[in-house]
C-alpha positions in Angstrom: 0.0 0.0 0.0 1.3 3.4 -0.9 2.3 5.8 1.9 -0.6 8.1 2.9 -0.1 11.8 3.1 -1.0 13.7 6.3 -3.9 16.1 5.7 -6.3 18.1 7.9 -10.0 17.5 8.0 -12.1 20.4 6.8 -15.7 19.3 7.1 -18.3 17.0 8.6 -21.0 15.2 6.8 -23.4 12.1 6.8 -23.9 11.8 10.5 -25.7 8.6 11.3 -26.8 6.9 14.5 -28.0 3.5 15.6 -29.7 2.5 18.8 -28.0 -0.3 20.8 -31.0 -2.6 20.9 -29.3 -5.3 23.0 -27.1 -3.9 25.7 -25.9 -7.4 26.8 -24.7 -8.5 23.4 -24.0 -4.9 22.4 -25.7 -5.1 19.0 -27.5 -2.4 17.1 -30.7 -1.7 15.3 -31.1 0.0 11.9 -28.8 2.9 10.8 -30.6 6.3 10.7 -29.4 9.6 9.3 -29.0 12.6 11.5 -29.0 15.5 9.0 -27.8 19.0 9.3 -24.5 18.6 11.1 -22.6 21.9 11.6 -19.9 21.2 14.0 -18.5 18.5 16.3 -16.0 18.6 19.1 -14.5 15.5 20.7 -12.8 15.5 24.1 -11.4 12.4 25.8 -10.6 12.2 29.5 -7.4 10.3 30.4 -6.3 9.2 33.8 -2.5 9.4 34.3 -0.3 8.1 37.1 3.4 8.6 37.5 5.6 6.3 39.7 8.6 7.9 41.4 11.8 6.0 42.4 15.4 6.9 43.0 14.5 10.5 43.4 12.9 10.8 40.0 10.1 9.8 37.7 10.4 6.0 37.1 7.4 5.1 35.0 4.1 6.6 33.8 0.9 4.9 32.8 -2.4 6.2 31.5 -5.8 4.9 30.8 -8.5 6.3 28.6 -11.8 7.1 30.3 -15.0 8.6 28.7 -15.2 10.6 25.5 -17.5 13.6 25.4 -18.9 14.5 21.9 -20.7 17.8 21.3 -22.6 17.8 18.1 -24.0 21.0 16.8 -27.0 20.6 14.3 -29.3 22.8 12.3 -32.1 21.2 14.4 -33.2 17.8 15.7 -36.7 16.5 14.8 -39.0 15.5 17.7 -39.0 11.9 16.6 -35.2 11.7 16.7 -35.0 13.5 20.0 -37.5 11.1 21.5 -35.5 8.1 20.2 -32.0 9.1 21.3 -33.2 10.6 24.7 -35.7 7.9 25.6 -38.6 10.4 25.6 -42.2 9.7 24.9 -44.3 11.1 22.1 -48.1 10.9 22.1 -50.4 10.0 19.2 -50.6 13.7 18.2 -46.8 13.9 17.7 -46.3 15.9 20.9 -43.0 15.3 22.6 -43.3 14.9 26.4 -40.5 15.7 28.7 -40.2 16.0 32.4 -40.8 12.4 33.3 -38.1 10.0 34.4 -36.4 8.8 31.2 -33.5 6.5 30.4 -31.7 7.3 27.2 -30.6 4.3 25.3 -27.0 3.6 24.3 -26.3 4.7 20.7 -23.6 4.4 18.1 -22.7 7.6 16.2 -21.0 7.5 12.8 -19.9 10.3 10.4 -17.5 11.2 7.6 -15.1 14.1 7.5 -13.6 15.3 4.2 -9.8 15.9 4.1 -8.1 19.0 2.8 -7.4 17.5 -0.6 -11.2 17.3 -1.0 -10.8 13.8 -2.3 -10.0 11.6 0.7 -12.2 11.3 3.7 -12.1 10.0 7.3 -14.8 7.6 8.5 -15.7 7.2 12.1 -18.0 5.1 14.4 -18.3 5.9 18.1 -19.7 2.7 19.6 -21.5 3.1 22.9 -22.8 6.4 24.2 -25.7 8.1 25.9 -27.1 11.5 24.8 -28.2 14.0 27.4 -30.6 16.8 27.4 -29.0 20.0 26.1 -29.7 23.7 26.4 -32.0 25.3 23.8 -32.0 29.0 22.8 -34.7 31.0 21.3 -34.1 34.6 20.2 -36.4 37.4 19.1 -36.1 38.9 15.6 -34.1 42.1 15.7 -34.9 44.5 12.9 -35.8 41.7 10.7 -32.4 40.0 10.8 -32.8 36.5 12.1 -30.5 34.9 14.6 -30.2 31.2 13.8 -30.4 29.0 16.8 -28.5 25.8 16.5 -28.9 23.1 19.1 -25.9 21.2 20.5 -26.4 17.5 21.5 -24.0 16.1 24.2 -23.2 12.4 24.0 -20.8 10.6 26.4 -19.2 7.5 25.0 -17.6 4.7 27.0 -15.9 1.4 26.0 -18.0 -1.5 25.0 -18.0 -4.3 27.6 -17.6 -7.1 25.1 -14.3 -6.0 23.5 -13.2 -2.9 25.3 -13.5 -0.8 22.2 -14.9 2.7 21.9 -14.3 3.9 18.4 -13.4 2.8 14.8 -11.7 5.2 12.4 -10.3 4.8 8.9 -9.2 7.1 6.1 -10.0 6.3 2.5 -6.4 6.5 1.5 -5.6 3.8 4.1 -8.6 1.6 3.4 -7.2 -1.6 2.1 -10.4 -3.6 1.6 -13.0 -1.0 0.7 -14.8 -1.0 4.1 -15.6 2.7 3.6 -17.8 2.0 0.6 -20.6 0.8 2.9 -19.5 2.4 6.1 -23.1 3.5 7.0 -24.8 0.2 6.0 -24.3 -1.0 9.6 -22.1 -0.2 12.6 -18.7 -1.4 11.6 -17.4 -4.6 13.2 -13.9 -5.9 12.5 -13.3 -9.4 11.4 -11.9 -11.0 14.5 -11.9 -14.5 13.2 -8.3 -15.6 13.2 -7.1 -17.3 10.1 -5.8 -20.7 11.3 -2.3 -21.6 10.2 -2.1 -25.0 8.5 1.5 -24.6 7.2 4.5 -26.8 7.8 7.7 -25.1 8.6 9.9 -28.0 7.5 9.8 -31.5 6.0 12.7 -33.8 6.7 13.3 -37.3 5.3 16.6 -38.3 6.8 19.4 -37.0 4.5 17.2 -36.8 1.4 17.1 -33.5 -0.5 13.7 -32.3 -1.6 13.1 -30.7 -5.0 12.2 -27.9 -5.0 13.6 -26.6 -1.7 11.0 -26.5 1.0 8.7 -23.6 1.0 5.5 -23.6 3.2 3.5 -22.4 0.2 4.8 -25.1 -2.2 2.8 -28.3 -1.8 4.5 -30.8 -4.1 8.0 -32.2 -3.9 10.2 -35.0 -5.3 13.3 -36.8 -4.1 15.3 -40.0 -4.9 16.8 -42.6 -2.6 18.5 -46.0 -2.5 17.6 -46.5 1.1 15.2 -49.1 2.2 13.8 -46.7 4.8 14.0 -43.0 5.8 12.7 -41.2 8.9 10.0 -38.6 8.2 10.1 -35.6 10.5 7.8 -32.6 9.9 7.5 -29.4 11.9 4.2 -27.6 12.3 4.2 -23.8 11.9 1.4 -23.8 14.6 2.0 -26.2 17.4 -1.7 -26.4 18.0 -2.3 -28.0 14.6 -2.3 -31.7 13.9 -0.6 -33.7 11.2 -1.3 -37.1 9.6 1.3 -38.8 7.3 0.6 -41.6 4.8 3.1 -43.5 2.8 0.7 -44.6 0.1 -2.1 -45.9 2.3 0.2 -46.8 5.3 0.1 -44.4 8.3 3.5 -43.2 9.4 3.7 -41.4 12.8 5.7 -38.2 12.7 9.3 -39.0 13.6 9.0 -42.6 12.4 10.6 -44.5 9.4 8.8 -45.1 6.2 9.6 -48.2 4.2 10.1 -47.6 0.4 9.0 -49.9 -2.4 10.9 -50.0 -5.7 9.8 -47.1 -7.9 7.6 -44.2 -6.9 6.3 -43.9 -3.3 3.8 -41.0 -2.6 3.9 -39.5 0.9 0.9 -37.5 1.8 1.2 -35.0 4.7 -2.1 -33.4 5.8 -2.1 -30.6 8.3 -5.3 -29.6 10.1 -5.9 -26.6 12.2 -9.5 -26.0 13.1 -11.3 -25.6 9.8 -8.0 -24.9 7.9 -6.3 -27.8 6.1 -3.3 -28.1 3.8 -1.9 -31.2 2.2 1.7 -31.6 1.1 2.9 -34.5 -1.1 6.4 -35.9 -1.6 7.1 -38.4 -4.4 10.0 -40.6 -3.3 11.6 -42.7 -6.0 13.6 -45.7 -4.8 16.1 -47.3 -7.2 
């Protein structure tokens, strides 16, 4: 991947939110647009501690606490306000405040254009609660309106299931096109580890394999005049398992295989979870 150039962000757009519908599994409902974004400020609290020894600072550690997001908007519709603040709305569309409410956790996503006006930064904050914010109303003065723009305060914390609070990626660093559907759902990384079913070596006594061993090369040949040779293979992942067949005869790893005149096909199958890889060595005895 080409080196990315450092550029400032110069705008904010496409703000979206999703209600965390299951606070135990920490999963989300449908993505919804929050139009009319004007400004956003993000402030993260950190807790720092310094250890002193030998009459000086010895070590320092810090931990990240909550992140406060202030989002300034053109306005917020009553329906959205009710949803993100946990308020009630009657059958006439009247928003009711004053009662005890419990705002749900939400995820908040947006994009910010970079100074080259080509690349963008995409962000998801993962678990936060919005709080009631101040509202301002101002009289018209001489016919010149003063636009009132509400600010919504949302405090984000780490998710319990993985300790994560935020995902962020720039388009010029996006290696797999994840930004193309960034707002289709709240982004979740692929945490499924790719199991390693490689061998790191194949040994058959003093025999030389052709070609030279490479974990990604699966087929080899060698010649021998010996009646037997000991087969030793090394797993790249010690947690994997291996089975070795000389033709149809099982050969335990580290044991000798007996050769017939002519070609003998040794099959070495590595299994690691759902991953498998099979190496073959054709041994020609003369």
